[in-house]
C-alpha positions in Angstrom: 38.5 -189.1 -132.5 39.7 -186.8 -135.3 42.1 -183.9 -134.6 39.4 -181.5 -135.8 36.6 -182.9 -133.7 34.7 -180.4 -131.5 36.0 -182.1 -128.4 39.6 -181.7 -129.5 39.0 -178.1 -130.5 38.1 -177.5 -126.9 40.5 -179.7 -125.0 43.5 -179.0 -127.2 42.8 -175.4 -128.2 46.1 -173.5 -128.7 45.0 -171.0 -126.0 45.1 -173.9 -123.4 48.5 -175.3 -124.2 50.7 -173.9 -121.4 52.6 -177.0 -120.6 53.5 -177.1 -116.9 53.4 -173.3 -116.5 50.7 -172.8 -113.7 51.0 -169.1 -113.6 50.3 -168.7 -117.3 47.4 -171.2 -117.0 45.8 -169.3 -114.1 46.3 -165.9 -115.6 44.9 -166.8 -119.0 42.2 -169.5 -119.0 42.5 -171.6 -115.9 41.2 -171.4 -112.4 37.8 -170.0 -113.0 36.0 -173.4 -113.0 37.9 -174.4 -109.9 37.0 -171.1 -108.2 33.4 -171.7 -109.0 33.5 -175.3 -107.8 35.1 -174.3 -104.5 32.5 -171.6 -104.0 29.5 -173.8 -104.9 30.5 -177.5 -104.9 26.8 -178.5 -104.7 26.2 -177.0 -108.2 28.9 -179.0 -110.0 26.8 -182.1 -110.7 23.7 -180.1 -111.8 25.9 -178.1 -114.1 27.3 -181.3 -115.6 23.7 -182.7 -116.0 22.5 -179.5 -117.6 25.4 -179.5 -120.0 24.5 -183.0 -121.0 28.1 -184.1 -120.6 28.5 -187.8 -121.6 31.2 -190.2 -120.7 33.8 -191.2 -123.4 33.8 -194.9 -122.5 32.0 -195.9 -125.6 28.4 -196.1 -124.3 27.9 -192.4 -123.9 26.6 -192.8 -120.4 25.6 -189.4 -118.8 28.5 -188.2 -116.6 26.3 -186.7 -113.9 24.8 -190.1 -113.1 28.2 -191.6 -112.6 29.3 -188.7 -110.4 26.0 -188.9 -108.4 26.7 -192.6 -107.7 30.1 -191.7 -106.2 28.8 -188.6 -104.4 26.1 -190.7 -102.7 28.6 -193.3 -101.4 29.6 -193.0 -97.7 32.5 -190.7 -96.9 33.5 -193.1 -94.1 36.4 -194.4 -96.2 38.7 -193.0 -98.9 37.3 -192.4 -102.3 39.7 -192.6 -105.2 39.7 -191.0 -108.7 42.1 -192.7 -111.1 43.1 -190.6 -114.1 44.3 -193.2 -116.6 47.1 -191.9 -118.8 48.2 -195.3 -120.0 47.6 -194.8 -123.7 48.1 -198.4 -124.7 45.3 -198.4 -127.3 46.7 -198.9 -130.8 46.8 -195.6 -132.8 45.8 -193.3 -129.9 47.9 -190.3 -128.9 45.4 -188.3 -126.8 46.8 -189.0 -123.3 50.3 -187.8 -124.0 49.1 -184.6 -125.6 46.7 -183.7 -122.8 49.2 -184.6 -120.0 52.1 -182.9 -121.6 50.6 -179.8 -123.2 47.6 -179.2 -120.8 48.5 -180.8 -117.5 46.8 -178.1 -115.5 43.6 -178.6 -117.3 43.7 -182.3 -116.4 44.6 -181.5 -112.7 41.9 -178.8 -112.4 39.3 -181.2 -113.8 40.3 -183.9 -111.3 40.0 -181.4 -108.4 36.6 -180.3 -109.6 35.5 -183.9 -109.9 36.8 -184.5 -106.3 34.7 -181.5 -105.0 31.6 -182.8 -106.8 31.9 -186.4 -105.5 33.7 -186.2 -102.2 36.7 -187.9 -103.6 39.7 -187.4 -101.4 42.4 -189.3 -103.2 43.4 -188.5 -106.8 45.9 -190.8 -108.6 47.4 -190.1 -112.0 48.6 -193.2 -113.7 50.9 -192.3 -116.6 52.5 -194.8 -118.9 56.2 -194.8 -117.9 57.2 -194.6 -121.6 55.5 -191.2 -121.9 58.5 -189.4 -120.3 57.4 -185.9 -121.5 54.0 -186.4 -120.0 55.5 -187.7 -116.7 57.8 -184.7 -116.4 55.0 -182.2 -117.2 52.6 -183.8 -114.7 55.2 -184.0 -111.9 56.1 -180.4 -112.4 52.4 -179.4 -112.6 51.4 -181.3 -109.5 54.3 -179.8 -107.5 53.1 -176.3 -108.6 49.5 -177.0 -107.5 50.8 -178.2 -104.1 52.2 -174.7 -103.5 48.8 -173.0 -104.1 46.0 -172.2 -101.7 43.7 -174.5 -103.7 44.8 -177.7 -102.0 44.1 -176.4 -98.5 40.7 -175.0 -99.6 39.7 -178.3 -101.2 40.9 -180.3 -98.2 38.8 -178.1 -95.9 35.7 -178.6 -98.0 36.2 -182.3 -98.2 37.0 -182.5 -94.5 40.2 -184.4 -95.0 43.9 -183.6 -95.4 
């Protein structure tokens, strides 16, 4: 994916590069999507469908269909979201940039996904060689843990 691709212009827009500063993220560009998702979690998948969001796994499979599969699974056992920040593909550098420069965008997106699908366990795997990404994500996760969002999401999902 080129640096000037429309996707990169959205994901890596200079206005979204706050590093691990949650206060700056929430004041400027973050939180609105999560607030909407907490208020109306049942509207997340239809919104993804209407936006025609596609997966980036190569086949361009509609994201809302994948999310519906997960949402329709029983909530009798834990559901996991694995955010893969391995970045072992030759010539790719997207994971380290997203995780280091926009960690709150990644975390907020994971929480919105959890609300849409009933996922109650989010795991971030980060390549241990990406030390800047590891540090930014650790700091960012710790900051989110101190917010009211985690309790709100836990109540909606019915799990701690």
